[in-house]
Structure formats: structure tokens, C-alpha cells
C-alpha positions in Angstrom: 17.6 -7.2 13.7 15.7 -5.2 17.0 16.1 -6.8 20.1 12.3 -6.7 20.4 12.3 -9.1 16.9 15.0 -11.3 18.4 13.1 -12.3 21.5 9.7 -12.9 19.5 11.4 -15.1 17.5 13.1 -17.0 20.3 9.8 -17.0 22.0 7.9 -18.5 19.0 10.6 -21.0 18.8 10.6 -22.0 22.8 7.0 -22.1 23.4 6.9 -24.8 21.0 10.2 -26.7 21.5 11.8 -26.4 18.6 15.2 -25.3 19.9 16.3 -29.2 20.0 16.0 -29.3 16.1 18.3 -26.4 15.7 21.7 -27.2 15.0 24.0 -25.7 12.9 23.3 -27.9 9.6 19.4 -28.0 10.0 19.8 -24.5 10.5 22.2 -23.7 7.3 19.7 -26.4 5.5 16.8 -24.4 6.2 18.3 -21.0 5.2 18.9 -22.5 1.8 15.5 -24.1 1.5 13.6 -20.7 2.3 16.1 -19.0 -0.3 15.2 -21.6 -2.9 11.0 -20.8 -2.0 12.2 -16.9 -2.5 13.3 -18.2 -5.9 10.6 -20.0 -6.8 8.9 -16.2 -7.3 11.0 -15.6 -10.0 10.9 -18.6 -11.8 10.0 -18.5 -15.6 9.3 -15.1 -14.8 10.3 -14.1 -18.4 10.6 -10.1 -18.3 9.1 -9.2 -15.5 11.8 -9.4 -13.3 10.5 -7.4 -9.9 7.5 -9.6 -9.5 5.7 -6.9 -7.8 2.5 -9.6 -8.1 4.5 -11.8 -5.9 5.5 -9.2 -3.7 3.4 -10.7 -0.3 4.8 -14.1 -0.6 8.3 -12.5 -1.4 8.3 -10.8 1.8 7.0 -14.0 3.7 10.0 -16.1 2.3 12.5 -13.5 3.1 11.0 -13.2 6.3 11.5 -16.7 6.8 15.3 -16.4 5.4 16.0 -13.7 8.4 14.2 -16.0 11.1 16.4 -18.7 9.8 19.7 -16.2 9.9 19.0 -14.7 13.5 18.7 -18.5 15.1 21.9 -19.7 12.6 23.6 -16.4 14.6 22.6 -17.1 18.0 23.3 -20.8 17.6 27.0 -20.1 16.9 27.1 -16.6 19.2 27.4 -14.5 16.4 26.5 -10.7 16.2 24.8 -9.8 13.1 26.2 -6.3 13.0 29.5 -7.3 13.7 29.8 -9.8 10.6 28.2 -7.9 8.4 30.5 -4.8 9.1 33.5 -7.2 8.8 32.2 -8.4 5.3 31.9 -4.8 4.2 35.2 -4.1 5.2 36.4 -6.8 3.1 34.0 -5.9 0.1 35.3 -2.4 0.3 39.0 -4.2 -0.3 37.9 -6.2 -3.0 35.7 -3.7 -5.0 37.4 -0.3 -4.2 35.2 2.6 -5.1 35.6 3.2 -9.1 36.9 -0.3 -10.0 34.7 -1.3 -12.9 33.1 -4.8 -12.9 33.5 -6.5 -16.4 31.4 -9.8 -16.2 31.9 -10.4 -19.6 35.4 -11.8 -18.6 34.4 -13.8 -15.5 35.6 -17.4 -14.5 33.9 -20.2 -15.7 
């Protein structure tokens, strides 16, 4: 995320004195709640898996998720680029190139 965007998020939060509500637990809950709101766009969608007609709302909900993720990272002093790169390195080991994934045999 660009530093300019991070500053806008902090300014919005600070101008409204919302920081006092931003602890790890409540930020994690907020991320989950916003992710659920994103999922509502796909509920009962039948064959329309892309939901192009809901794209504006999808963008808004995704923005809410990303905003809360940024505040969560700030709360715990986490660098987004660093934790994403670390996770990708783990995923490279877990899912090496060319490894076939068979969803039929996944754990229940």
C-alpha cells in the first residue's frame, strides 16, 4: 500500500478519534465482518460467479477490508510487504512449481 494511502487512512481515523477503539481483537473482528459483507455479493448467485453487476459494492467492501488490514498491521507494527513476502516463501515450499493439487482427496 502506498504511504500516501496509509496517511489518508490514519488521518481519517485520527480526525474522528477512532484509534481508541482499534485494538488487535476489534480490528481482527472488523476484518472478518467486512469479509462477510464482501461474501454477501456472491450469496445465492447461482451460475453468475463473477457478479459484475455488484462490482461497485465489491470494491467498497474490499476497500474496507484493506483499510482494516492496514490498521491491524500498524497496530502490531507489521510491514505488509515483509509479511506477504514471508508467506509467499512458505507457499513456494508448500506448493512447489508443477505440484498437482487434487481437491477430491482433501481432508474432511
